[in-house]
PyMOL Python script that loads the backbone (N, CA, C, O; Angstrom):
from pymol import cmd

cmd.read_pdbstr("""\
ATOM      1  N   MET A   1      -6.856 -14.726   9.024  1.00  0.00           N
ATOM      2  CA  MET A   1      -6.169 -13.470   9.382  1.00  0.00           C
ATOM      3  C   MET A   1      -6.191 -12.584   7.638  1.00  0.00           C
ATOM      4  O   MET A   1      -6.568 -13.390   6.788  1.00  0.00           O
ATOM      5  N   ALA A   2      -5.921 -11.386   7.124  1.00  0.00           N
ATOM      6  CA  ALA A   2      -5.861 -10.573   6.162  1.00  0.00           C
ATOM      7  C   ALA A   2      -5.219  -9.488   6.265  1.00  0.00           C
ATOM      8  O   ALA A   2      -5.481  -8.691   7.166  1.00  0.00           O
ATOM      9  N   ILE A   3      -4.354  -9.288   5.445  1.00  0.00           N
ATOM     10  CA  ILE A   3      -3.598  -8.179   5.543  1.00  0.00           C
ATOM     11  C   ILE A   3      -3.972  -6.999   4.898  1.00  0.00           C
ATOM     12  O   ILE A   3      -4.165  -6.954   3.683  1.00  0.00           O
ATOM     13  N   ILE A   4      -4.118  -5.745   5.873  1.00  0.00           N
ATOM     14  CA  ILE A   4      -5.092  -4.628   5.357  1.00  0.00           C
ATOM     15  C   ILE A   4      -3.952  -3.733   4.401  1.00  0.00           C
ATOM     16  O   ILE A   4      -2.780  -3.581   4.743  1.00  0.00           O
ATOM     17  N   ILE A   5      -4.445  -3.276   3.363  1.00  0.00           N
ATOM     18  CA  ILE A   5      -3.339  -2.435   2.917  1.00  0.00           C
ATOM     19  C   ILE A   5      -3.921  -0.307   3.053  1.00  0.00           C
ATOM     20  O   ILE A   5      -4.994   0.139   3.457  1.00  0.00           O
ATOM     21  N   ASN A   6      -3.230   0.128   2.761  1.00  0.00           N
ATOM     22  CA  ASN A   6      -4.028   1.668   3.873  1.00  0.00           C
ATOM     23  C   ASN A   6      -2.896   2.278   2.787  1.00  0.00           C
ATOM     24  O   ASN A   6      -1.756   2.613   3.108  1.00  0.00           O
ATOM     25  N   ILE A   7      -3.226   2.318   1.994  1.00  0.00           N
ATOM     26  CA  ILE A   7      -2.220   3.130   0.407  1.00  0.00           C
ATOM     27  C   ILE A   7      -3.089   4.453   0.018  1.00  0.00           C
ATOM     28  O   ILE A   7      -2.631   5.506  -0.427  1.00  0.00           O
ATOM     29  N   ASP A   8      -4.725   4.085   0.346  1.00  0.00           N
ATOM     30  CA  ASP A   8      -5.682   5.093  -0.137  1.00  0.00           C
ATOM     31  C   ASP A   8      -5.485   6.005   1.258  1.00  0.00           C
ATOM     32  O   ASP A   8      -5.338   7.219   1.111  1.00  0.00           O
ATOM     33  N   VAL A   9      -5.480   5.398   2.697  1.00  0.00           N
ATOM     34  CA  VAL A   9      -5.410   6.846   4.054  1.00  0.00           C
ATOM     35  C   VAL A   9      -4.034   7.563   3.250  1.00  0.00           C
ATOM     36  O   VAL A   9      -3.847   8.714   2.856  1.00  0.00           O
ATOM     37  N   MET A  10      -3.262   6.449   3.210  1.00  0.00           N
ATOM     38  CA  MET A  10      -1.853   7.154   3.447  1.00  0.00           C
ATOM     39  C   MET A  10      -1.862   8.576   1.865  1.00  0.00           C
ATOM     40  O   MET A  10      -1.344   9.691   1.789  1.00  0.00           O
ATOM     41  N   LEU A  11      -2.616   7.856   0.986  1.00  0.00           N
ATOM     42  CA  LEU A  11      -2.668   8.991  -0.403  1.00  0.00           C
ATOM     43  C   LEU A  11      -3.319  10.150   0.086  1.00  0.00           C
ATOM     44  O   LEU A  11      -2.682  11.201   0.018  1.00  0.00           O
ATOM     45  N   ALA A  12      -4.990  10.179   0.788  1.00  0.00           N
ATOM     46  CA  ALA A  12      -4.985  11.289   1.226  1.00  0.00           C
ATOM     47  C   ALA A  12      -4.370  11.680   2.705  1.00  0.00           C
ATOM     48  O   ALA A  12      -4.578  12.830   3.093  1.00  0.00           O
ATOM     49  N   LYS A  13      -3.953  11.180   3.176  1.00  0.00           N
ATOM     50  CA  LYS A  13      -3.492  12.327   4.477  1.00  0.00           C
ATOM     51  C   LYS A  13      -2.144  13.145   3.631  1.00  0.00           C
ATOM     52  O   LYS A  13      -1.914  14.311   3.953  1.00  0.00           O
ATOM     53  N   ARG A  14      -1.242  12.446   2.498  1.00  0.00           N
ATOM     54  CA  ARG A  14      -0.325  13.430   1.793  1.00  0.00           C
ATOM     55  C   ARG A  14      -1.103  14.686   0.737  1.00  0.00           C
ATOM     56  O   ARG A  14      -0.602  15.717   0.288  1.00  0.00           O
ATOM     57  N   LYS A  15      -2.108  14.287   0.614  1.00  0.00           N
ATOM     58  CA  LYS A  15      -3.022  14.763  -0.753  1.00  0.00           C
ATOM     59  C   LYS A  15      -2.437  15.070  -2.022  1.00  0.00           C
ATOM     60  O   LYS A  15      -2.159  16.098  -2.641  1.00  0.00           O
ATOM     61  N   MET A  16      -2.327  13.617  -2.235  1.00  0.00           N
ATOM     62  CA  MET A  16      -1.519  12.801  -3.376  1.00  0.00           C
ATOM     63  C   MET A  16      -2.696  11.967  -4.406  1.00  0.00           C
ATOM     64  O   MET A  16      -3.747  11.485  -3.983  1.00  0.00           O
ATOM     65  N   SER A  17      -2.215  11.933  -5.893  1.00  0.00           N
ATOM     66  CA  SER A  17      -2.893  10.869  -6.301  1.00  0.00           C
ATOM     67  C   SER A  17      -2.452   9.807  -6.757  1.00  0.00           C
ATOM     68  O   SER A  17      -1.441   9.899  -7.454  1.00  0.00           O
ATOM     69  N   VAL A  18      -2.891   8.804  -6.589  1.00  0.00           N
ATOM     70  CA  VAL A  18      -2.427   7.621  -7.232  1.00  0.00           C
ATOM     71  C   VAL A  18      -1.252   7.142  -8.643  1.00  0.00           C
ATOM     72  O   VAL A  18      -0.399   6.258  -8.724  1.00  0.00           O
ATOM     73  N   THR A  19      -1.856   8.503  -9.873  1.00  0.00           N
ATOM     74  CA  THR A  19      -0.813   8.444 -10.714  1.00  0.00           C
ATOM     75  C   THR A  19       0.810   9.847 -10.473  1.00  0.00           C
ATOM     76  O   THR A  19       1.738  10.314 -11.134  1.00  0.00           O
ATOM     77  N   GLU A  20       0.343   9.922  -9.406  1.00  0.00           N
ATOM     78  CA  GLU A  20       1.531  10.861  -8.912  1.00  0.00           C
ATOM     79  C   GLU A  20       2.219  10.136  -8.349  1.00  0.00           C
ATOM     80  O   GLU A  20       3.407  10.297  -8.629  1.00  0.00           O
ATOM     81  N   LEU A  21       1.910   9.003  -7.309  1.00  0.00           N
ATOM     82  CA  LEU A  21       2.447   7.840  -6.465  1.00  0.00           C
ATOM     83  C   LEU A  21       2.801   6.646  -7.906  1.00  0.00           C
ATOM     84  O   LEU A  21       3.672   5.780  -7.832  1.00  0.00           O
ATOM     85  N   SER A  22       2.570   6.705  -8.228  1.00  0.00           N
ATOM     86  CA  SER A  22       2.767   5.573  -9.819  1.00  0.00           C
ATOM     87  C   SER A  22       3.564   6.208 -10.231  1.00  0.00           C
ATOM     88  O   SER A  22       4.509   5.440 -10.410  1.00  0.00           O
ATOM     89  N   GLU A  23       3.945   7.529 -10.635  1.00  0.00           N
ATOM     90  CA  GLU A  23       5.388   8.122 -11.512  1.00  0.00           C
ATOM     91  C   GLU A  23       5.924   8.424 -10.349  1.00  0.00           C
ATOM     92  O   GLU A  23       5.720   9.622 -10.546  1.00  0.00           O
ATOM     93  N   ARG A  24       6.565   8.415  -9.032  1.00  0.00           N
ATOM     94  CA  ARG A  24       7.182   8.754  -7.789  1.00  0.00           C
ATOM     95  C   ARG A  24       7.590   7.563  -8.230  1.00  0.00           C
ATOM     96  O   ARG A  24       8.586   7.298  -8.903  1.00  0.00           O
ATOM     97  N   VAL A  25       6.553   6.688  -7.707  1.00  0.00           N
ATOM     98  CA  VAL A  25       7.235   4.676  -7.557  1.00  0.00           C
ATOM     99  C   VAL A  25       7.898   4.570  -8.227  1.00  0.00           C
ATOM    100  O   VAL A  25       9.065   4.741  -7.877  1.00  0.00           O
ATOM    101  N   GLY A  26       7.603   4.214  -9.666  1.00  0.00           N
ATOM    102  CA  GLY A  26       7.713   4.076 -11.071  1.00  0.00           C
ATOM    103  C   GLY A  26       7.527   2.453 -11.232  1.00  0.00           C
ATOM    104  O   GLY A  26       8.360   1.578 -11.467  1.00  0.00           O
ATOM    105  N   ILE A  27       5.944   2.384 -10.991  1.00  0.00           N
ATOM    106  CA  ILE A  27       5.313   1.337 -10.972  1.00  0.00           C
ATOM    107  C   ILE A  27       3.965   1.475 -12.052  1.00  0.00           C
ATOM    108  O   ILE A  27       3.602   2.507 -12.618  1.00  0.00           O
ATOM    109  N   THR A  28       3.506   0.463 -12.127  1.00  0.00           N
ATOM    110  CA  THR A  28       2.008   0.826 -13.681  1.00  0.00           C
ATOM    111  C   THR A  28       0.769   1.272 -12.697  1.00  0.00           C
ATOM    112  O   THR A  28       0.548   0.695 -11.632  1.00  0.00           O
ATOM    113  N   MET A  29       0.078   2.248 -13.135  1.00  0.00           N
ATOM    114  CA  MET A  29      -0.747   2.191 -12.481  1.00  0.00           C
ATOM    115  C   MET A  29      -1.450   1.133 -11.929  1.00  0.00           C
ATOM    116  O   MET A  29      -1.744   1.061 -10.736  1.00  0.00           O
ATOM    117  N   ALA A  30      -1.904  -0.227 -13.329  1.00  0.00           N
ATOM    118  CA  ALA A  30      -2.205  -1.841 -12.786  1.00  0.00           C
ATOM    119  C   ALA A  30      -1.463  -2.043 -11.709  1.00  0.00           C
ATOM    120  O   ALA A  30      -2.089  -2.124 -10.652  1.00  0.00           O
ATOM    121  N   ASN A  31      -0.043  -2.172 -11.659  1.00  0.00           N
ATOM    122  CA  ASN A  31       0.456  -2.641 -10.602  1.00  0.00           C
ATOM    123  C   ASN A  31       0.039  -2.131  -8.902  1.00  0.00           C
ATOM    124  O   ASN A  31       0.279  -2.878  -7.953  1.00  0.00           O
ATOM    125  N   LEU A  32      -0.354  -1.298  -8.797  1.00  0.00           N
ATOM    126  CA  LEU A  32      -0.454  -0.176  -8.088  1.00  0.00           C
ATOM    127  C   LEU A  32      -1.675  -0.543  -7.485  1.00  0.00           C
ATOM    128  O   LEU A  32      -1.839  -1.172  -6.440  1.00  0.00           O
ATOM    129  N   SER A  33      -2.766   0.057  -8.495  1.00  0.00           N
ATOM    130  CA  SER A  33      -4.596  -0.687  -8.552  1.00  0.00           C
ATOM    131  C   SER A  33      -4.166  -1.844  -7.518  1.00  0.00           C
ATOM    132  O   SER A  33      -4.156  -1.719  -6.293  1.00  0.00           O
ATOM    133  N   ILE A  34      -3.758  -3.166  -8.358  1.00  0.00           N
ATOM    134  CA  ILE A  34      -3.608  -3.936  -7.196  1.00  0.00           C
ATOM    135  C   ILE A  34      -3.311  -4.130  -6.468  1.00  0.00           C
ATOM    136  O   ILE A  34      -4.168  -4.842  -5.946  1.00  0.00           O
ATOM    137  N   LEU A  35      -2.129  -3.956  -5.517  1.00  0.00           N
ATOM    138  CA  LEU A  35      -1.452  -3.290  -4.355  1.00  0.00           C
ATOM    139  C   LEU A  35      -2.688  -2.903  -3.631  1.00  0.00           C
ATOM    140  O   LEU A  35      -3.177  -3.584  -2.730  1.00  0.00           O
ATOM    141  N   LYS A  36      -3.252  -1.592  -4.136  1.00  0.00           N
ATOM    142  CA  LYS A  36      -4.561  -1.066  -3.050  1.00  0.00           C
ATOM    143  C   LYS A  36      -5.575  -1.614  -2.930  1.00  0.00           C
ATOM    144  O   LYS A  36      -6.242  -1.421  -1.914  1.00  0.00           O
ATOM    145  N   ASN A  37      -6.076  -2.605  -4.086  1.00  0.00           N
ATOM    146  CA  ASN A  37      -7.303  -2.908  -3.462  1.00  0.00           C
ATOM    147  C   ASN A  37      -7.132  -3.952  -3.103  1.00  0.00           C
ATOM    148  O   ASN A  37      -8.027  -4.797  -3.139  1.00  0.00           O
ATOM    149  N   ALA A  38      -5.962  -4.183  -2.664  1.00  0.00           N
ATOM    150  CA  ALA A  38      -5.065  -5.444  -1.900  1.00  0.00           C
ATOM    151  C   ALA A  38      -6.007  -7.389  -2.293  1.00  0.00           C
ATOM    152  O   ALA A  38      -6.560  -8.249  -1.608  1.00  0.00           O
ATOM    153  N   LYS A  39      -5.547  -7.119  -4.302  1.00  0.00           N
ATOM    154  CA  LYS A  39      -5.317  -8.083  -4.763  1.00  0.00           C
ATOM    155  C   LYS A  39      -3.875  -8.558  -4.954  1.00  0.00           C
ATOM    156  O   LYS A  39      -3.686  -9.746  -5.214  1.00  0.00           O
ATOM    157  N   ALA A  40      -2.851  -7.715  -4.845  1.00  0.00           N
ATOM    158  CA  ALA A  40      -1.677  -8.763  -4.592  1.00  0.00           C
ATOM    159  C   ALA A  40      -1.565  -9.895  -3.567  1.00  0.00           C
ATOM    160  O   ALA A  40      -2.191 -10.151  -2.538  1.00  0.00           O
ATOM    161  N   LYS A  41      -0.911 -10.274  -3.980  1.00  0.00           N
ATOM    162  CA  LYS A  41      -0.238 -11.485  -3.731  1.00  0.00           C
ATOM    163  C   LYS A  41       0.993 -11.582  -2.837  1.00  0.00           C
ATOM    164  O   LYS A  41       1.178 -12.208  -1.793  1.00  0.00           O
ATOM    165  N   ALA A  42       1.855 -10.702  -3.619  1.00  0.00           N
ATOM    166  CA  ALA A  42       3.517 -10.158  -2.617  1.00  0.00           C
ATOM    167  C   ALA A  42       3.552  -9.008  -3.464  1.00  0.00           C
ATOM    168  O   ALA A  42       2.907  -8.636  -4.445  1.00  0.00           O
ATOM    169  N   ILE A  43       4.891  -8.373  -2.509  1.00  0.00           N
ATOM    170  CA  ILE A  43       5.576  -6.926  -2.633  1.00  0.00           C
ATOM    171  C   ILE A  43       6.305  -7.169  -2.206  1.00  0.00           C
ATOM    172  O   ILE A  43       6.365  -7.803  -1.152  1.00  0.00           O
ATOM    173  N   ARG A  44       7.586  -6.565  -3.164  1.00  0.00           N
ATOM    174  CA  ARG A  44       9.184  -6.371  -3.378  1.00  0.00           C
ATOM    175  C   ARG A  44       9.095  -5.395  -2.441  1.00  0.00           C
ATOM    176  O   ARG A  44       8.848  -4.206  -2.644  1.00  0.00           O
ATOM    177  N   LEU A  45       9.289  -5.900  -1.479  1.00  0.00           N
ATOM    178  CA  LEU A  45      10.604  -4.769  -0.666  1.00  0.00           C
ATOM    179  C   LEU A  45      11.398  -3.233  -0.905  1.00  0.00           C
ATOM    180  O   LEU A  45      11.717  -2.343  -0.116  1.00  0.00           O
ATOM    181  N   SER A  46      11.523  -3.373  -2.191  1.00  0.00           N
ATOM    182  CA  SER A  46      12.315  -2.676  -2.851  1.00  0.00           C
ATOM    183  C   SER A  46      10.841  -1.635  -3.370  1.00  0.00           C
ATOM    184  O   SER A  46      11.147  -0.443  -3.373  1.00  0.00           O
ATOM    185  N   THR A  47       9.811  -1.821  -3.660  1.00  0.00           N
ATOM    186  CA  THR A  47       8.264  -1.509  -4.144  1.00  0.00           C
ATOM    187  C   THR A  47       8.326  -0.573  -2.923  1.00  0.00           C
ATOM    188  O   THR A  47       8.558   0.636  -2.904  1.00  0.00           O
ATOM    189  N   LEU A  48       7.960  -1.749  -1.506  1.00  0.00           N
ATOM    190  CA  LEU A  48       7.816  -1.002  -0.112  1.00  0.00           C
ATOM    191  C   LEU A  48       8.139   0.598   0.321  1.00  0.00           C
ATOM    192  O   LEU A  48       7.482   1.562   0.714  1.00  0.00           O
ATOM    193  N   GLU A  49       9.582   0.289   0.005  1.00  0.00           N
ATOM    194  CA  GLU A  49      10.887   1.208   0.657  1.00  0.00           C
ATOM    195  C   GLU A  49      10.128   2.633  -0.345  1.00  0.00           C
ATOM    196  O   GLU A  49       9.699   3.669   0.161  1.00  0.00           O
ATOM    197  N   ALA A  50      10.132   2.267  -2.005  1.00  0.00           N
ATOM    198  CA  ALA A  50       9.516   3.688  -2.498  1.00  0.00           C
ATOM    199  C   ALA A  50       8.650   4.018  -1.873  1.00  0.00           C
ATOM    200  O   ALA A  50       8.811   5.066  -1.248  1.00  0.00           O
ATOM    201  N   ILE A  51       7.363   3.312  -1.744  1.00  0.00           N
ATOM    202  CA  ILE A  51       6.464   3.679  -1.678  1.00  0.00           C
ATOM    203  C   ILE A  51       6.373   4.595  -0.108  1.00  0.00           C
ATOM    204  O   ILE A  51       5.913   5.693   0.207  1.00  0.00           O
ATOM    205  N   CYS A  52       6.967   3.655   0.517  1.00  0.00           N
ATOM    206  CA  CYS A  52       7.059   4.877   1.896  1.00  0.00           C
ATOM    207  C   CYS A  52       7.622   6.107   1.928  1.00  0.00           C
ATOM    208  O   CYS A  52       7.092   7.166   2.261  1.00  0.00           O
ATOM    209  N   LYS A  53       9.573   5.749   1.281  1.00  0.00           N
ATOM    210  CA  LYS A  53       9.718   7.306   0.830  1.00  0.00           C
ATOM    211  C   LYS A  53       9.016   8.462   0.307  1.00  0.00           C
ATOM    212  O   LYS A  53       9.154   9.661   0.550  1.00  0.00           O
ATOM    213  N   HIS A  54       8.286   7.876  -0.415  1.00  0.00           N
ATOM    214  CA  HIS A  54       7.307   9.259  -1.075  1.00  0.00           C
ATOM    215  C   HIS A  54       6.217   9.657  -0.522  1.00  0.00           C
ATOM    216  O   HIS A  54       5.656  10.664  -0.955  1.00  0.00           O
ATOM    217  N   LEU A  55       5.656   8.875   0.648  1.00  0.00           N
ATOM    218  CA  LEU A  55       4.340   8.708   1.524  1.00  0.00           C
ATOM    219  C   LEU A  55       5.037   9.642   2.699  1.00  0.00           C
ATOM    220  O   LEU A  55       4.487  10.603   3.236  1.00  0.00           O
ATOM    221  N   ASP A  56       6.705   9.025   3.052  1.00  0.00           N
ATOM    222  CA  ASP A  56       7.186   9.755   4.332  1.00  0.00           C
ATOM    223  C   ASP A  56       6.547   9.295   5.295  1.00  0.00           C
ATOM    224  O   ASP A  56       6.429   9.865   6.379  1.00  0.00           O
ATOM    225  N   CYS A  57       6.015   8.091   4.961  1.00  0.00           N
ATOM    226  CA  CYS A  57       5.610   6.843   6.111  1.00  0.00           C
ATOM    227  C   CYS A  57       6.419   5.123   6.367  1.00  0.00           C
ATOM    228  O   CYS A  57       7.105   4.553   5.519  1.00  0.00           O
ATOM    229  N   GLN A  58       6.179   4.741   7.361  1.00  0.00           N
ATOM    230  CA  GLN A  58       6.847   3.820   7.925  1.00  0.00           C
ATOM    231  C   GLN A  58       6.061   2.164   7.072  1.00  0.00           C
ATOM    232  O   GLN A  58       4.952   2.519   6.671  1.00  0.00           O
ATOM    233  N   PRO A  59       6.211   1.132   6.833  1.00  0.00           N
ATOM    234  CA  PRO A  59       5.629   0.042   6.169  1.00  0.00           C
ATOM    235  C   PRO A  59       4.595  -0.402   7.202  1.00  0.00           C
ATOM    236  O   PRO A  59       3.938  -1.396   6.892  1.00  0.00           O
ATOM    237  N   GLY A  60       4.353   0.161   8.351  1.00  0.00           N
ATOM    238  CA  GLY A  60       3.225  -0.234   9.597  1.00  0.00           C
ATOM    239  C   GLY A  60       2.488   0.951   9.047  1.00  0.00           C
ATOM    240  O   GLY A  60       1.388   0.431   8.865  1.00  0.00           O
ATOM    241  N   ASP A  61       2.406   1.751   8.799  1.00  0.00           N
ATOM    242  CA  ASP A  61       1.177   2.997   8.203  1.00  0.00           C
ATOM    243  C   ASP A  61       0.759   2.347   6.797  1.00  0.00           C
ATOM    244  O   ASP A  61      -0.193   2.819   6.175  1.00  0.00           O
ATOM    245  N   ILE A  62       1.487   1.259   6.310  1.00  0.00           N
ATOM    246  CA  ILE A  62       0.512   0.854   4.973  1.00  0.00           C
ATOM    247  C   ILE A  62       0.065  -0.489   5.110  1.00  0.00           C
ATOM    248  O   ILE A  62      -0.771  -0.967   4.344  1.00  0.00           O
ATOM    249  N   LEU A  63       0.677  -1.237   6.220  1.00  0.00           N
ATOM    250  CA  LEU A  63       0.484  -2.745   5.981  1.00  0.00           C
ATOM    251  C   LEU A  63      -0.201  -2.805   7.563  1.00  0.00           C
ATOM    252  O   LEU A  63       0.264  -2.103   8.461  1.00  0.00           O
ATOM    253  N   GLU A  64      -1.350  -3.724   7.785  1.00  0.00           N
ATOM    254  CA  GLU A  64      -1.699  -3.681   8.730  1.00  0.00           C
ATOM    255  C   GLU A  64      -1.983  -5.424   9.021  1.00  0.00           C
ATOM    256  O   GLU A  64      -2.601  -6.033   8.147  1.00  0.00           O
ATOM    257  N   TYR A  65      -1.650  -5.959   9.901  1.00  0.00           N
ATOM    258  CA  TYR A  65      -2.834  -7.361  10.030  1.00  0.00           C
ATOM    259  C   TYR A  65      -3.695  -7.550  10.786  1.00  0.00           C
ATOM    260  O   TYR A  65      -3.502  -7.103  11.916  1.00  0.00           O
ATOM    261  N   LYS A  66      -4.809  -8.170  10.559  1.00  0.00           N
ATOM    262  CA  LYS A  66      -5.819  -8.202  10.809  1.00  0.00           C
ATOM    263  C   LYS A  66      -6.155  -9.618  11.263  1.00  0.00           C
ATOM    264  O   LYS A  66      -5.976 -10.574  10.510  1.00  0.00           O
ATOM    265  N   SER A  67      -6.779  -9.788  12.839  1.00  0.00           N
ATOM    266  CA  SER A  67      -6.647 -11.651  12.663  1.00  0.00           C
ATOM    267  C   SER A  67      -8.086 -11.913  12.431  1.00  0.00           C
ATOM    268  O   SER A  67      -8.785 -10.921  12.223  1.00  0.00           O
ATOM    269  N   ASP A  68      -8.675 -13.133  12.432  1.00  0.00           N
ATOM    270  CA  ASP A  68     -10.237 -13.406  12.051  1.00  0.00           C
ATOM    271  C   ASP A  68     -10.486 -13.836  13.742  1.00  0.00           C
ATOM    272  O   ASP A  68      -9.964 -14.423  14.689  1.00  0.00           O
ATOM    273  N   GLU A  69     -11.636 -13.104  13.342  1.00  0.00           N
ATOM    274  CA  GLU A  69     -12.437 -13.450  14.602  1.00  0.00           C
ATOM    275  C   GLU A  69     -13.206 -14.258  15.186  1.00  0.00           C
ATOM    276  O   GLU A  69     -13.672 -14.346  16.322  1.00  0.00           O
ATOM    277  N   THR A  70     -13.311 -15.141  13.758  1.00  0.00           N
ATOM    278  CA  THR A  70     -13.963 -16.799  14.618  1.00  0.00           C
ATOM    279  C   THR A  70     -13.746 -17.659  15.094  1.00  0.00           C
ATOM    280  O   THR A  70     -12.943 -18.526  14.749  1.00  0.00           O
ATOM    281  N   GLN A  71     -14.257 -17.631  15.792  1.00  0.00           N
ATOM    282  CA  GLN A  71     -13.732 -19.069  16.708  1.00  0.00           C
ATOM    283  C   GLN A  71     -14.770 -19.424  16.716  1.00  0.00           C
ATOM    284  O   GLN A  71     -15.853 -18.842  16.653  1.00  0.00           O
ATOM    285  N   ALA A  72     -14.209 -21.386  16.874  1.00  0.00           N
ATOM    286  CA  ALA A  72     -15.293 -22.103  16.853  1.00  0.00           C
ATOM    287  C   ALA A  72     -15.300 -22.703  18.009  1.00  0.00           C
ATOM    288  O   ALA A  72     -16.218 -23.470  18.300  1.00  0.00           O
TER     289      ALA A  72
END
""", "prot")
cmd.dss("prot")
cmd.show_as("cartoon", "prot")
cmd.util.cbc("prot")
cmd.orient("prot")
């Protein structure tokens, strides 16, 4: 199973830079980059809420679940 992070897609749709989102949400560029590149192990709901607020989207627009297609 894999969780896909679609922050790049939403940033492009909103014509917003990573720097601008970082400043609006109040998290560091490094932490936003870790999240954006799916390297994060967890995300606080308050952070997800702030991202959704500033990107005017739903959590499902950012987070996507894909199951493993490998069945033996």
